[in-house]
C-alpha positions in Angstrom: 14.5 5.0 16.5 16.6 7.7 14.8 18.2 7.9 11.5 21.7 9.6 10.3 22.8 13.7 10.1 20.8 14.8 7.2 24.3 16.3 6.0 24.7 13.9 2.8 23.5 11.8 0.8 22.2 8.5 1.2 22.0 4.9 -1.2 20.0 1.8 -0.4 18.0 -0.9 -1.5 14.5 -1.5 -1.3 13.5 -5.7 -0.5 11.4 -7.9 1.0 12.7 -9.3 3.9 10.8 -12.7 2.3 13.1 -12.3 -0.3 16.5 -12.6 1.3 17.9 -16.0 1.1 20.6 -17.5 3.4 21.6 -20.7 4.2 19.8 -20.3 7.7 16.6 -19.2 6.4 13.8 -21.7 6.8 11.5 -21.7 3.5 11.3 -17.6 3.6 13.9 -14.6 4.3 14.1 -13.9 8.2 14.9 -11.1 10.4 18.4 -12.1 11.5 18.9 -12.7 7.6 19.0 -8.6 7.8 22.3 -8.9 9.5 24.1 -10.6 7.3 22.4 -8.4 4.5 23.6 -5.4 7.1 27.4 -6.2 6.9 27.3 -6.8 2.6 25.4 -2.9 2.4 28.3 -1.6 4.8 31.0 -3.3 2.8 29.7 -1.5 -0.5 28.7 2.0 1.0 25.0 1.4 1.5 23.8 3.3 4.4 19.5 1.7 4.1 18.3 -0.6 3.7 14.2 -0.4 3.1 11.8 -2.8 4.2 7.8 -3.8 2.6 5.6 -3.8 5.9 6.2 -6.5 8.6 3.5 -7.0 10.1 0.9 -9.7 10.6 -1.3 -10.5 7.7 -2.1 -14.0 8.3 -3.1 -16.2 5.1 -2.6 -13.2 3.2 0.9 -12.5 1.2 0.1 -9.1 0.6 1.8 -6.8 3.4 -0.9 -4.3 2.4 -3.3 -6.4 4.7 -1.8 -6.9 7.7 -4.6 -8.3 10.2 -2.5 -5.9 12.9 -0.8 -2.4 12.7 1.4 -3.6 15.7 2.1 -7.2 15.5 5.0 -8.8 13.4 4.5 -11.5 11.3 5.3 -14.9 12.3 6.6 -15.8 9.0 9.7 -14.3 9.4 10.9 -15.4 12.7 13.7 -17.9 13.5 13.0 -21.1 14.4 16.0 -22.7 15.5 16.6 -19.4 17.5 13.6 -19.9 20.0 14.4 -21.5 23.3 12.8 -24.6 23.1 12.7 -25.1 19.5 15.6 -27.6 19.9 14.1 -30.1 19.7 12.7 -29.9 16.4 16.4 -28.9 15.2 15.8 -31.7 12.6 13.0 -31.5 10.9 13.3 -28.1 10.6 16.5 -28.7 8.6 14.3 -30.9 6.8 12.2 -28.5 5.6 14.5 -26.0 4.8 15.6 -28.9 2.1 12.7 -29.6 0.9 11.2 -25.7 0.8 14.9 -24.4 -1.1 14.1 -27.1 -4.3 10.6 -26.0 -3.8 12.1 -22.5 -4.9 14.0 -23.9 -8.1 11.1 -25.5 -8.4 9.0 -22.9 -8.6 11.9 -20.8 -10.3 12.8 -18.9 -7.1 9.0 -17.7 -5.9 8.6 -19.7 -2.0 5.1 -21.2 -0.6 3.8 -18.7 1.1 1.5 -20.7 3.1 3.5 -23.8 3.2 6.2 -21.9 5.0 4.2 -20.1 7.0 2.2 -23.0 8.6 5.1 -25.1 8.7 5.9 -22.3 11.2 3.1 -21.9 12.9 2.7 -25.7 13.8 6.7 -25.5 15.0 5.5 -22.3 17.5 2.8 -23.9 18.9 4.3 -27.2 19.5 7.4 -25.5 21.3 4.7 -23.4 23.3 3.4 -26.5 23.9 6.7 -28.0 25.0 7.5 -24.8 27.0 4.2 -23.3 28.9 5.2 -24.1 32.5 8.4 -22.2 31.7 6.7 -19.6 29.6 4.2 -18.7 31.5 7.1 -17.7 34.3 9.2 -16.4 32.1 9.5 -12.5 33.9 11.4 -11.0 30.7 7.8 -11.9 28.6 5.5 -10.6 31.0 6.9 -7.2 31.5 6.4 -7.2 28.0 3.0 -8.4 28.1 2.5 -5.3 30.4 4.8 -2.4 29.0 2.6 -3.4 25.0 -1.2 -2.9 26.1 -2.1 -3.9 21.6 -0.9 -7.0 23.0 -4.2 -8.3 25.2 -6.7 -7.6 22.0 -4.1 -8.9 19.4 -3.5 -12.4 21.2 -7.7 -12.6 22.0 -8.8 -11.6 18.6 -6.3 -14.0 16.9 -6.7 -16.6 19.5 -11.0 -16.1 18.1 -10.1 -16.1 14.6 -8.9 -19.9 15.1 -11.6 -20.7 16.7 -13.3 -19.4 14.1 -11.5 -21.0 11.1 -9.8 -18.1 10.5 -13.3 -16.4 8.9 -13.5 -12.9 9.2 -14.8 -11.2 12.5 -18.1 -10.0 11.3 -19.4 -13.2 10.4 -18.6 -14.3 14.0 -21.6 -15.9 16.0 -19.6 -14.3 19.1 -17.3 -12.2 19.9 -18.3 -10.1 17.1 -18.1 -6.4 18.4 -17.1 -7.1 22.7 -16.4 -4.5 24.4 -12.6 -4.1 26.4 -14.1 -5.3 29.3 -15.5 -8.3 27.6 -11.8 -9.0 25.7 -9.8 -8.4 28.9 -12.0 -11.0 30.4 -11.8 -13.6 27.1 -8.2 -13.2 27.7 -8.3 -14.7 31.8 -11.1 -17.1 30.7 -9.0 -18.5 27.6 -5.3 -17.6 28.8 -3.5 -20.8 26.7 -5.4 -19.5 24.2 -4.4 -16.3 24.4 -0.9 -16.1 25.3 0.7 -18.6 22.3 0.3 -15.7 20.1 1.5 -13.8 22.6 4.5 -15.4 23.1 5.1 -15.7 19.2 5.0 -11.4 19.2 7.7 -12.2 22.0 10.1 -13.6 19.9 9.4 -11.5 16.7 9.5 -8.4 18.1 13.5 -9.9 19.7 14.4 -10.9 17.2 13.5 -8.0 14.5 15.0 -5.5 17.6 17.8 -7.9 17.8 19.4 -7.4 13.8 18.0 -3.7 14.2 20.4 -2.6 17.2 23.0 -4.7 15.3 22.3 -2.7 11.6 22.7 0.5 13.5 26.0 -0.5 14.8 27.4 -1.0 11.3 26.1 1.8 10.5 23.4 1.0 8.1 19.9 2.4 8.9 16.2 0.4 8.5 13.8 2.0 6.6 10.0 0.4 7.5 6.8 1.5 5.5 3.2 2.4 7.4 0.3 1.3 5.2 -1.9 4.2 6.0 -4.7 1.9 5.9 -6.4 -1.1 8.1 -8.6 -4.6 6.8 -11.8 -4.5 7.8 -11.4 -7.8 9.4 -7.9 -6.4 11.0 -7.3 -6.6 14.9 -7.6 -3.0 15.3 -10.9 -2.7 13.4 -12.3 -4.9 15.6 -11.0 -4.1 18.9 -11.5 0.1 17.6 -14.5 0.3 15.8 -14.7 4.0 17.1 -11.6 5.0 14.5 -12.9 3.3 11.8 -16.1 4.2 9.2 -17.1 1.4 8.1 -20.1 2.8 5.9 -17.7 3.7 3.0 -14.6 2.2 1.6 -11.4 3.9 0.4 -9.5 3.6 -2.9 -8.1 6.1 -5.5 -9.9 8.0 -7.5 -9.8 7.3 -12.3 -6.7 7.9 -14.0 -4.9 6.2 -16.8 -3.8 2.8 -15.1 -7.3 2.3 -13.5 -10.0 3.9 -15.6 -12.7 2.4 -12.8 -10.5 3.6 -10.3 -9.5 2.0 -7.5 -11.1 0.1 -4.8 -8.9 -0.7 -2.0 -11.7 -2.2 0.2 -9.9 -0.9 3.0 -12.8 1.1 6.0 -11.5 5.3 5.9 -11.0 6.5 9.7 -12.5 9.0 11.9 -10.4 11.6 12.1 -12.5 13.6 14.2 -13.0 10.6 16.4 -9.5 9.7 16.1 -8.6 14.0 17.3 -10.8 13.5 20.1 -8.1 10.9 21.7 -5.5 12.7 21.2 -4.6 10.1 17.9 -3.6 8.2 20.4 -3.8 5.1 18.4 -1.8 6.3 15.7 1.0 7.7 18.6 0.9 3.8 19.5 1.4 2.4 16.1 4.2 5.1 15.3 6.1 4.1 19.0 5.7 0.6 18.3 7.2 0.9 15.0 10.3 3.1 16.5 11.5 0.3 18.6 13.2 -0.9 14.8 13.1 1.4 12.7 15.4 4.4 11.7 12.9 6.3 9.1 9.5 5.0 7.7 7.9 5.5 4.7 3.7 6.9 4.8 2.9 4.7 2.5 -0.4 7.0 0.2 -0.2 9.7 2.5 -3.0 11.6 0.2 -5.1 10.0 2.7 -4.1 12.3 5.8 -4.8 15.1 3.3 -8.1 13.7 1.6 -9.2 10.6 0.9 -10.9 9.3 -1.8 -14.1 7.5 0.0 -16.3 5.3 -1.9 -19.9 3.7 -0.6 -20.6 0.3 0.8 -22.2 -1.8 -2.1 -19.0 0.3 -4.9 -16.8 -3.1 -6.0 -14.7 0.2 -8.6 -14.0 3.2 -7.9 -16.4 4.9 -10.0 -19.1 6.5 -7.5 -15.8 7.3 -4.8 -15.3 11.9 -3.9 -12.4 13.0 -1.9 -12.9 13.4 1.5 -13.4 15.6 2.9 -14.7 17.8 0.3 -17.2 21.4 0.4 -20.0 19.6 -1.2 -22.7 21.2 -3.7 -26.3 22.5 -1.7 -29.3 22.5 -1.9 -29.3 26.0 -2.2 -26.0 27.0 -4.5 -28.6 23.7 -7.0 -31.5 25.7 -6.6 -29.1 29.1 -7.4 -28.8 27.8 -11.2 -31.8 27.4 -11.4 -31.9 22.7 -10.3 -35.2 22.2 -8.3 -36.6 19.1 -7.0 -37.1 18.0 -10.2 -34.2 18.6 -11.9 -31.9 17.4 -8.9 -33.5 13.9 -9.1 -32.9 14.3 -13.3 -29.2 14.9 -12.8 -28.9 12.2 -9.2 -30.1 9.4 -10.6 -29.7 7.3 -14.3 -32.3 8.0 -15.7 -32.6 5.1 -19.0 -35.0 5.9 -21.8 -36.3 2.6 -24.3 -34.9 3.4 -26.7 -31.7 2.2 -24.4 -32.9 0.5 -22.7 -33.6 -1.8 -25.6 -30.2 -0.9 -27.8 -28.8 -2.3 -24.6 -30.7 -5.6 -23.7 -32.7 -6.1 -26.5 -34.8 -9.5 -26.3 -34.0 -9.3 -23.0 -34.9 -5.5 -22.6 -38.7 -6.4 -21.1 -36.7 -9.1 -18.2 -34.8 -6.7 -17.3 -37.3 -3.8 -16.5 -39.4 -5.7 -15.0 -36.9 -7.3 -12.3 -34.4 -4.3 -12.8 -35.5 -1.3 -13.2 -38.6 1.3 -12.2 -40.8 3.0 -14.5 -40.4 7.2 -13.7 -44.8 7.6 -13.4 -45.7 6.9 -16.8 -42.9 8.5 -18.3 -41.0 6.2 -21.2 -38.1 6.3 -18.6 -36.2 4.4 -15.9 -34.5 4.2 -13.1 -33.0 1.2 -11.4 -34.8 -0.5 -8.9 -33.0 0.4 -4.8 -32.4 -3.2 -4.3 -29.4 -3.6 -7.2 -28.9 -0.2 -7.2 -25.1 -1.0 -6.4 -21.9 -2.1 -8.3 -22.0 -5.2 -5.7 -25.9 -6.1 -5.8 -25.8 -6.4 -9.5 -22.6 -7.9 -9.8 -24.0 -10.9 -7.6 -27.2 -11.1 -10.3 -27.8 -14.1 -12.3 -27.5 -13.0 -15.8 -26.1 -12.8 -18.4 -22.3 -10.0 -18.8 -24.1 -8.1 -20.6 -27.3 -7.6 -18.6 -24.4 -6.9 -15.8 -22.5 -4.3 -18.0 -25.2 -2.4 -19.2 -26.8 -2.1 -15.6 -23.6 -1.5 -14.6 -22.9 1.4 -17.0 -26.3 3.4 -15.5 -26.0 3.0 -12.5 -22.1 5.4 -13.1 -24.5 8.1 -14.9 -25.1 9.6 -12.5 -24.1 14.4 -12.4 -24.1 14.9 -9.3 -23.8 12.0 -6.4 -25.9 12.1 -3.0 -25.4 11.0 0.5 -28.8 11.8 1.2 -27.3 14.9 3.6 -28.9 17.8 1.1 -25.3 17.6 -0.3 -23.7 16.6 -3.8 -20.9 15.9 -5.3 -19.7 15.7 -8.9 -18.5 12.2 -10.4 -15.5 11.9 -11.8 -16.4 11.5 -15.1 -19.1 14.4 -14.8 -19.3 15.3 -19.2 -19.9 12.1 -19.6 -22.6 11.5 -18.0 -26.4 12.0 -19.8 -27.4 14.1 -17.4 -24.3 17.2 -18.0 -25.1 16.5 -21.6 -28.9 17.8 -21.6 -27.7 21.0 -19.5 -27.4 24.4 -21.6 -24.5 25.9 -22.4 -24.7 28.5 -19.8 -25.9 25.6 -17.3 -23.3 23.5 -18.0 -20.9 26.3 -17.5 -22.3 27.6 -13.9 -22.1 24.5 -12.9 -18.4 24.0 -13.6 -17.6 27.5 -12.2 -19.7 26.0 -8.9 -17.6 22.5 -8.7 -14.1 24.7 -9.6 -14.7 26.8 -6.5 -15.8 24.0 -4.2 -12.6 22.4 -5.6 -10.6 25.3 -3.9 -12.4 25.1 -0.7 -11.7 21.8 -0.8 -8.0 22.5 -1.2 -7.8 25.0 2.1 -9.5 22.7 4.2 -7.1 19.2 3.3 -3.9 21.6 3.5 -5.0 22.7 7.6 -5.9 18.5 7.4 -2.7 17.3 6.2 -1.2 20.0 8.0 -2.5 19.4 11.3 -2.3 15.6 11.2 1.0 15.2 10.0 2.4 17.4 12.4 0.6 16.0 15.4 2.3 12.2 14.1 5.7 13.7 13.2 6.3 15.2 17.2 5.3 11.4 18.3 8.5 9.8 17.5 11.9 10.6 16.3 12.2 8.8 12.9 13.2 10.0 9.9 9.8 10.1 8.4 9.3 9.9 4.3 6.1 10.2 2.3 4.2 8.1 -0.7 3.1 11.1 -2.8 1.8 9.5 -5.8 -1.2 9.9 -7.8 -4.4 12.7 -8.0 -1.9 14.9 -5.6 -2.9 18.4 -4.8 -1.0 21.5 -5.0 -0.9 21.4 -0.8 1.1 18.4 -1.0 4.2 19.8 -1.5 4.5 22.4 -0.2 2.8 20.8 3.6 5.5 18.0 3.3 8.5 20.9 2.3 7.0 22.9 5.3 7.2 19.5 7.3 11.2 18.5 6.3 9.3 15.3 5.8 11.0 13.2 2.2 9.1 13.0 -0.8 9.3 10.0 -3.8 10.1 10.2 -7.1 9.8 7.6 -9.3 12.1 8.2 -11.8 9.7 6.1 -14.6 6.8 8.8 -13.5 8.7 12.0 -13.3 8.2 13.9 -16.2 7.7 17.5 -17.0 3.8 17.4 -17.4 2.8 20.8 -16.6 5.0 22.4 -20.1 4.1 19.6 -22.3 3.7 20.4 -25.9 0.0 18.6 -26.7 0.2 15.5 -28.4 3.9 14.9 -27.5 5.3 12.7 -24.3 6.3 15.2 -21.7 9.5 15.1 -21.2 12.0 13.7 -18.2 12.9 16.0 -15.4 16.5 16.0 -14.9 16.6 14.0 -12.4 19.9 16.7 -10.3 16.0 18.9 -10.1 14.9 16.9 -7.8 14.3 18.7 -4.4 17.2 17.4 -1.9 13.5 16.7 0.4 12.9 13.2 -1.6 13.8 10.4 -2.3 14.7 8.7 -6.0 13.8 5.5 -7.2 14.1 4.4 -10.3 11.3 1.3 -9.4 9.2 0.3 -6.6 7.9 -3.0 -5.8 4.2 -2.5 -7.4 6.3 -1.5 -10.6 9.4 -3.6 -13.2 12.2 -3.7 -11.9 15.1 -0.9 -14.6 15.1 -3.7 -17.5 11.5 -4.9 -17.4 10.8 -1.3 -18.1 13.4 -1.3 -20.8 11.7 -3.7 -22.8 7.8 -2.4 -22.6 7.6 0.2 -24.4 10.3 1.1 -27.1 8.8 5.2 -26.8 9.6 4.9 -23.3 12.9 3.4 -23.7 13.9 5.9 -26.6 12.3 9.3 -24.6 14.6 7.8 -21.6 17.4 6.9 -23.5 18.1 10.7 -24.6 17.4 11.9 -21.6 20.3 10.9 -19.5 22.8 12.3 -22.7 22.8 9.3 -25.0 23.4 9.6 -28.7 22.6 7.1 -31.1 19.9 3.9 -31.8 18.7 3.6 -28.3 18.7 0.1 -28.0 15.5 -2.6 -27.8 18.2 -4.8 -24.8 20.2 -3.3 -22.5 24.0 -3.9 -22.7 25.8 -4.1 -19.4 27.2 -1.7 -19.9 24.2 1.1 -20.6 23.0 -0.2 -17.4 25.5 1.0 -14.9 25.1 4.3 -16.6 21.6 4.5 -16.3 22.2 3.6 -12.6 24.6 6.4 -12.1 22.4 8.6 -14.3 20.1 7.6 -11.3 22.6 8.1 -8.5 23.2 11.6 -9.7 19.9 13.3 -8.8 19.3 15.4 -6.0 17.5 13.8 -4.2 18.7 13.1 -0.3 17.8 9.0 -0.7 18.6 7.1 -3.3 16.4 3.9 -3.2 16.9 0.7 -5.8 15.1 -2.2 -5.5 17.7 -5.4 -4.8 17.2 -6.8 -7.8 18.2 -3.6 -10.0 21.0 -4.2 -8.0 21.8 -7.5 -8.2 21.2 -6.9 -12.5 24.8 -4.6 -12.1 25.6 -8.1 -12.6 25.0 -9.6 -15.7 25.7 -13.2 -14.7 22.7 -12.3 -12.2 20.5 -11.6 -15.2 16.9 -13.4 -15.4 16.3 -14.9 -18.7 12.5 -12.9 -18.5 13.3 -9.7 -16.2 9.0 -9.3 -15.6 10.0 -12.8 -13.8 11.9 -10.1 -11.2 8.6 -8.5 -10.5 7.3 -8.0 -6.5 3.9 -7.6 -7.6 1.6 -6.7 -10.2 -1.5 -4.7 -9.1 -5.2 -5.6 -9.7 -4.1 -9.1 -9.2 -4.2 -11.9 -7.1 -2.4 -15.3 -7.7 0.5 -17.5 -6.1 3.5 -15.2 -7.5 2.6 -11.5 -6.1 4.6 -10.8 -2.9 7.1 -14.4 -3.1 10.3 -13.3 -5.1 12.8 -14.3 -3.4 16.8 -13.1 -4.4 18.9 -16.0 -6.7 21.4 -16.6 -4.7 22.0 -16.6 -0.5 24.0 -13.6 1.0 27.1 -15.3 1.5 27.4 -16.1 -2.5 26.3 -12.7 -3.0 29.2 -11.2 -0.9 31.7 -13.9 -2.6 30.6 -11.3 -6.4 34.1 -9.3 -5.4 33.1 -7.1 -9.0 29.7 -6.6 -8.6 30.3 -5.1 -4.9 33.5 -3.4 -6.1 31.3 -1.9 -8.6 28.5 -0.6 -6.3 31.3 0.7 -4.1 32.2 2.7 -6.5 28.9 3.9 -7.6 28.3 4.3 -4.3 31.5 6.3 -3.7 30.7 8.9 -6.8 27.6 9.7 -5.1 28.7 10.5 -1.9 31.2 13.3 -3.5 27.8 15.0 -5.9 27.4 18.4 -3.1 24.7 18.6 -0.9 22.6 21.4 -1.6 21.5 24.0 0.9 17.8 23.9 1.5 17.9 20.3 3.4 
C-alpha cells in the first residue's frame, strides 16, 4: 500500500491495537476497532495511526517476541465477525462484560493470557462445527495457495500445541525438519494444521478490511517490523539457514544499561540471505504491504552492524559489532605481543591476593572447583566449564562468589573467537591486561583499534546501503527507521540518501557534540529537525510527557527553558502548559509528528491518570503482567463525544499544516 505524496506535514498517533476500546471489542482491542479510531482521526485532522507489531507472539505479551514474521496475532480478531461464531454470541457477550469488570479492577490493564485463551477456545469450536464448509471454501484454498508461509507456520503451531507450547529446540521429533518433511506432516495432520491456517485467514481479512476503510478516509496505517526474530519462532524453525544460532543479538553498554543488553534473538546470516536475493525479507515486506502504508524498521542499525554476543552470555558485556575489522595475529605481533602476552590479554588472570580479597574464606573452595592454576604461578584462569555468564549464574553458590566469577569472566583486554582474530571489549580501559601495558603499548593498541573502527565504518556504510536499498525496492510502503543507540556516522547519511525517515525523540535529541563538560547538553530546536524524520515526545518504552515531566527536575527545567517559557518551572504540569508542550512538538520540521495516544488524551485534563506512570506501555528490562497491557481509559465512542478535546486537537493540527515544508524532501 502507498503512503500519501510527501508534500505536507503529517500528524498522527501511536497506539497498540490491544489498547483500543469499543463497545464491540471483547477483552482487548481488535483490528475492527481501527475503523472508529480512524473516523475520530479524520475528524480531528490526524493523518496517521501507528501500531506496535501485530504478529503472533503466542503466550508472550511482548509484541517484539514474534513467533512468526508473517502470521498475525489471533488476539486481535473480532469473534462476532467470524462466520459460524453466531452460536457463541451469548458466551462472547458474557465474557466481554466480565473482561470489562476485570479491566476496571486492574486499573485499565487487560488480562493477556485469559483473553487469548478464551478467543482460542472460540476459534477451535467454531472451526470444529464448520470444518466441512471451511475445507470446501474456495477463497480459503486460494488464500493458502497465495501464501506459502502458511504451511510451515501452521505445522509449527500444531506441533507446538502437541508439545505443550514448549520450545521447538526441545521437541522429541520434527525439531529440525527438511521442507519435504514439513509438507508431509501438513498432509498427514491436515485437521490440526487447517485450524491455525484458517485463523490466519480470518485475521488477514479483518486487518485488510480495516486498513482499506482507513485509506478511504484519508488516514494511513503505519506498521512496526522488528528486525529480529525469536529463536523459538516458526521462521527460525523452518528457515534455519538464514539464522546464526551460535550468537545472540543485543546492544552495547550505555548510560541506561551499563552491562549492555542481550535480547536473546539469533543474528542473521546475511551472506546466506543474500545468496537467495533476500527472499525471506522481501516476502516479509510484501506481507506487511497488504495492510500498511508505512512501516517502522525496529533497530535499523542492525542492517549496518549488530551487537553480536557469544552464546552462553547473559548480558551484552562481551559482545562486539558484527561485521567488524578485527585485530589479527600479525597486527598484534607487530605491537610486540607474542603468544604468552596474547594469552595474558585474552584470558582473565586472577592472583591469589585477588582471589582472597574477593572470596574470603571461600577462596580455597572456589579455586578448587572453578579455577585452573597457571603453571606453578600464583595465578588462576577460569575453568572452561564455568567461563560463561549463563554457566556462572546457574551455580549453586552464594551471590558474592558468582559476582566475583562474573567480574573476572568479563575482565579481558582482547575478545577472541578461536579464529585468529581478536576484538576489543567495550570497557577496554577497565581491564587488568590493558592497565598492565606500558603507556606506549596502550597508545599503539588504541591507535590500531581506532584504525580498525574506521575500516569497519566503511563496511557498515556499504552493507547498510546495500541491504536497505534492496528492501526498499521490494515495497511501496513509506520506510521509517528507528535509529537510536550507538549510531555510526554513516547511518544518517545512508538514510537521507535513500529517503528513509529517521527518528527523533524530543527528550533525547540534544546538542551532545557541542556540550560543555559538566553541563547538560542543550535540546536541539525542533524546527531544526530534518524533514526526513519522525518526531515524537515519547514512545512505548518511555514514560509519557506527563510522566517524563515528573521524573527529573533538572531535565524538566532545561526543557521548560528550551521552548521559551519564562519564570519558575512548575513541578507539575498545568493543562495550559501541557498544551504548549504539544504545540511545541507540532512545530517540528519533521515530516511526521507522532504522539502516543496517551499524550493526546492528556490534552483533556479530565482524562489525566492520577499517577502518569500508570499510562506507560512498557518498562524495558522488566517482565510482569503490566507491560504491554495498557488500554485507553474510555471507549472510542466516548472519546468522540469529548468535543472540546477534538476541537483543541484539530486547531493544533491545522496550525501544524500551515508550517512550510522544507524543500529537501
